[in-house]
C-alpha positions as CSV (number, residue, x, y, z in Angstrom):
1,M,304.0,115.9,96.6
2,T,301.4,118.2,94.7
3,K,301.9,122.1,94.4
4,I,299.1,122.5,96.9
5,A,300.7,120.2,99.4
6,W,304.0,122.1,99.1
7,M,302.3,125.3,99.5
8,L,300.6,124.1,102.5
9,F,304.0,122.7,103.9
10,A,306.0,125.9,103.4
11,L,302.9,128.0,104.9
12,L,302.4,125.9,107.8
13,V,306.0,125.2,108.6
14,G,306.4,129.0,108.5
15,M,303.6,129.5,110.7
16,G,305.3,127.0,113.2
17,F,302.9,124.2,112.7
18,G,305.7,121.5,112.4
19,T,305.9,118.6,110.2
20,A,303.8,118.5,107.0
21,A,302.1,115.3,108.3
22,N,301.0,116.6,111.5
23,A,300.0,119.8,110.2
24,Q,297.6,118.3,107.4
25,E,296.0,116.2,110.0
26,D,295.3,119.2,112.1
27,L,294.1,121.3,109.3
28,T,290.5,122.7,109.2
29,C,288.5,123.8,106.1
30,E,289.2,127.5,107.4
31,D,292.8,127.0,107.3
32,Y,292.7,125.8,103.6
33,R,290.7,128.7,102.7
34,C,293.4,131.1,104.0
35,A,296.0,129.3,102.8
36,F,294.6,129.7,99.3
37,Q,292.9,133.1,99.7
38,Q,295.6,134.9,97.7
39,R,295.2,132.4,94.7
40,M,291.4,133.3,95.0
41,E,291.8,136.8,94.8
42,Q,294.5,136.5,91.9
43,E,292.3,134.4,89.9
44,C,288.8,135.3,90.9
45,S,289.4,139.2,91.6
46,C,286.3,140.4,93.5
47,T,286.4,143.9,92.2
48,E,287.1,142.7,88.4
49,K,283.8,140.6,88.4
50,D,281.1,142.5,86.7
51,N,278.4,140.1,88.5
52,H,278.0,138.0,91.7
53,G,277.1,134.7,89.4
54,R,280.4,135.1,87.3
55,Y,282.4,135.7,90.5
56,V,280.8,132.5,92.5
57,S,281.3,130.5,89.3
58,C,284.9,131.4,89.0
59,V,285.6,130.3,92.8
60,A,283.7,127.2,92.1
61,H,286.0,126.1,89.2
62,L,289.1,127.1,91.3
63,V,287.9,125.2,94.4
64,N,287.2,122.2,92.1
65,D,291.0,122.6,90.6
66,L,292.2,122.8,94.3
67,V,290.5,119.4,94.9
68,D,292.4,117.8,92.1
69,E,295.6,119.3,93.7
70,G,294.9,118.1,97.2
71,L,292.2,120.2,98.9
72,P,289.9,117.7,100.7
73,T,286.7,117.4,99.2
74,N,284.9,117.9,102.7
75,C,286.0,121.6,102.3
76,K,284.7,122.2,98.7
77,G,281.2,123.3,99.8
78,K,282.6,125.5,102.7
79,L,284.9,127.3,100.2
80,K,282.0,127.8,97.8
81,R,279.5,129.1,100.5
82,C,282.3,131.5,101.1
83,A,282.2,133.1,97.9
84,A,278.5,132.9,97.7
85,R,278.2,135.0,101.0
86,S,280.0,137.9,99.5
87,V,279.1,141.0,97.7
88,C,281.7,140.5,94.9
89,G,279.9,141.7,91.7
90,K,277.1,143.5,93.7
91,Q,279.2,146.3,95.0
92,D,278.2,148.6,92.3
93,R,274.6,148.3,93.3
94,G,275.2,149.1,96.8
95,F,275.7,145.8,98.6
96,H,277.7,145.7,101.9
97,T,278.3,143.2,104.5
98,C,276.8,143.8,107.7
99,T,277.4,142.0,111.2
100,T,275.0,142.0,114.0
101,F,276.0,141.0,117.8
102,E,274.0,139.3,120.7
103,Y,275.6,140.5,123.9
104,G,275.5,139.0,127.1
105,T,276.0,140.9,130.5
106,C,279.1,141.7,132.1
107,D,279.1,141.3,135.9
108,I,280.7,144.4,137.3
109,T,281.4,142.6,140.7
110,T,283.6,140.0,139.0
111,S,284.5,141.8,135.6
112,L,283.5,138.6,133.7
113,C,281.2,137.9,131.3
114,T,278.1,136.0,132.7
115,H,277.6,133.8,129.8
116,D,280.8,131.9,130.2
117,G,282.3,133.3,133.7
118,V,285.8,133.4,132.0
119,T,285.8,136.4,129.7
120,P,286.9,139.8,131.4
121,C,284.9,142.7,130.6
122,T,284.1,146.3,132.0
123,V,280.9,146.7,129.6
124,D,278.2,144.6,128.3
125,T,279.6,144.9,124.5
126,E,282.8,143.0,125.4
127,C,280.3,139.9,126.3
128,V,279.8,138.7,122.6
129,I,277.6,135.7,122.8
130,S,277.3,135.4,118.9
131,S,277.7,137.2,115.7
132,R,275.9,136.8,112.3
133,C,277.0,138.4,109.0
134,K,274.8,139.0,106.2
135,T,274.8,141.0,102.9
136,T,272.8,143.9,102.5
137,R,271.7,146.5,100.0
138,H,270.5,148.9,102.7
139,P,273.4,149.8,104.9
140,E,271.5,152.5,106.6
141,N,269.3,149.6,108.2
142,C,272.4,147.5,109.5
143,E,271.9,147.4,113.3
144,G,275.4,146.2,113.8
145,S,278.5,146.7,112.2
146,L,278.9,147.9,108.6
147,D,281.8,145.7,107.3
148,L,284.6,146.8,104.9
149,S,285.1,143.2,103.8
150,P,283.4,142.2,100.9
151,S,282.7,138.5,102.4
152,C,281.1,137.3,105.5
153,C,283.9,134.8,105.5
154,S,286.3,135.3,108.4
155,T,289.6,137.4,107.8
156,C,292.8,135.4,107.5
157,A,295.6,136.2,109.6
158,V,298.7,137.0,107.8
159,P,301.4,134.5,108.8
160,V,304.3,136.0,110.6
161,P,308.0,135.2,109.2
């Protein structure tokens, strides 16, 4: 078993995913990204790269190495796009991430969101239909939520021991 496969096995068993064979069949590219997030942060530190291109290049090389160690090739593009949609190497020029939301309506008689009929709500802002993250140089123009994360990729949950 490769180093990557053993790392995934340990991570997934610790998260309660069961056997390695079962876990590997059910893994998404997001699962792989989260499994290797710490390695990416160590080898391609967002704060230590002095420009965005060098950061993205570092991540691209690391992703290629991970494929050699067992990462499915269909995940390469998703992991590289994650780096490309970050402000790493751009922070000193004032770049931030900004998430905007499209909200539905909360039906006050049922206390459920009207777009799906199952999400409980008390106000319209609890009825999120969609969200979009982008990088911006003008945080004052962010009409949504100014994010503290340097990336538009989802935050990885920390496995509970």
